[in-house]
NUKOLZA-555094 format. One record per residue (C-alpha): residue in three letters; x, y negated, z negated. Coordinates in steps of 0.25 Angstrom, whole numbers, plus 5000, padded with zeros to 4 digits. Layout:
<sites>
SITE   zado      u      v      w
SITE    ALA      X      Y      Z
...
</sites>
This chain:
<sites>
SITE   zado      u      v      w
SITE    MET   5000   5253   5160
SITE    LYS   5006   5247   5148
SITE    LEU   5008   5254   5134
SITE    LEU   5010   5247   5119
SITE    ILE   5019   5259   5111
SITE    VAL   5014   5253   5097
SITE    ASP   5025   5261   5089
SITE    CYS   5023   5259   5074
SITE    CYS   5031   5271   5070
SITE    ILE   5041   5266   5057
SITE    SER   5045   5280   5051
SITE    GLN   5058   5280   5050
SITE    ARG   5060   5292   5057
SITE    GLY   5061   5284   5070
SITE    GLU   5061   5291   5085
SITE    ALA   5058   5305   5072
SITE    SER   5045   5299   5068
SITE    ARG   5036   5308   5073
SITE    THR   5027   5293   5077
SITE    ARG   5037   5290   5086
SITE    ARG   5037   5305   5090
SITE    LEU   5025   5304   5093
SITE    LEU   5021   5288   5100
SITE    ARG   5033   5293   5110
SITE    ALA   5027   5306   5114
SITE    TYR   5015   5299   5116
SITE    VAL   5022   5287   5122
SITE    GLU   5033   5298   5131
SITE    SER   5016   5305   5135
SITE    PHE   5009   5293   5137
SITE    CYS   5020   5289   5149
SITE    ARG   5021   5300   5156
SITE    SER   5007   5299   5159
SITE    HIS   5009   5287   5161
SITE    PRO   5023   5287   5170
SITE    ASP   5015   5270   5173
SITE    VAL   5016   5266   5159
SITE    GLU   5023   5255   5154
SITE    THR   5027   5256   5138
SITE    GLU   5028   5245   5125
SITE    THR   5032   5249   5112
SITE    VAL   5030   5242   5101
SITE    THR   5038   5246   5090
SITE    PRO   5038   5243   5074
SITE    GLU   5047   5233   5076
SITE    THR   5038   5225   5083
SITE    LEU   5028   5228   5076
SITE    LEU   5032   5221   5063
SITE    SER   5037   5209   5070
SITE    LEU   5023   5205   5073
SITE    LYS   5017   5193   5066
SITE    PRO   5002   5189   5066
SITE    PHE   5001   5176   5070
SITE    ASP   5000   5162   5060
SITE    PRO   4993   5151   5061
SITE    ALA   5008   5143   5065
SITE    MET   5008   5155   5074
SITE    LEU   4996   5153   5081
SITE    ASP   4998   5138   5082
SITE    GLU   5010   5139   5089
SITE    ARG   5001   5151   5099
SITE    ASP   4992   5140   5102
SITE    ALA   5001   5129   5103
SITE    LEU   5009   5138   5114
SITE    ALA   4997   5144   5122
SITE    SER   4992   5129   5121
SITE    VAL   5001   5126   5128
SITE    GLN   5004   5141   5138
SITE    ALA   5015   5143   5131
SITE    TRP   5013   5159   5136
SITE    ASP   5027   5163   5136
SITE    ALA   5029   5159   5122
SITE    PRO   5035   5169   5111
SITE    VAL   5019   5170   5105
SITE    TYR   5014   5176   5116
SITE    ASP   5024   5187   5121
SITE    LEU   5015   5196   5113
SITE    ALA   5000   5193   5117
SITE    PRO   4998   5207   5127
SITE    VAL   4989   5198   5136
SITE    SER   4994   5186   5140
SITE    TYR   4986   5171   5134
SITE    THR   4981   5166   5146
SITE    HIS   4975   5179   5148
SITE    LEU   4966   5175   5134
SITE    ARG   4965   5164   5136
SITE    ALA   4958   5163   5150
SITE    HIS   4948   5174   5143
SITE    GLU   4944   5163   5132
</sites>
């Protein structure tokens, strides 16, 4: 099992932030009760660097898909393989 941790704490208090302490306490407790869990954390910096697809980016993505270039960086954040999704169309 994989636990996705979305850390949205933007407090200037850093580790002293109440929100961050609550998040850490929950994650630590969850991991103790699920010792085989794998965790992945998405940070505010990562969230802020995301940008929506614009028409040019969609055209590029579609061109890559047409030649099955699934290892292109545009697919790095895809939670399910694009090939898998296409199989269900």
